C-alpha positions, 0 to 999 in steps of 0.5 A: 618064871613059866612053871611058876605062874602055871603052879599059881594060876593052878592054885587059884584056881584050886583056891576058888574050887575049894573056897565053893565047896565049903573047904576054906582052910584050903581055900585059905593055904591054896590063896597063900601059895598062890599070892607068893608066888604071884607075888614072885613070878610078876603074874599081874591076872593071877594076883587080879583073881586073888583079890576077887578071891579074896575079897570079903 
């Protein structure tokens, strides 16, 4: 599952970058994919980062 964790981290970073640049649809897409990967890999750190990113 090491690659799943790495991809989750990459997609979390992409979601953050897209949101900063105002591309919210792409940010949401990347965040959803990262969340799925984080759940499967058990990455608590990425789920925490995503929760902060997705807060209203």
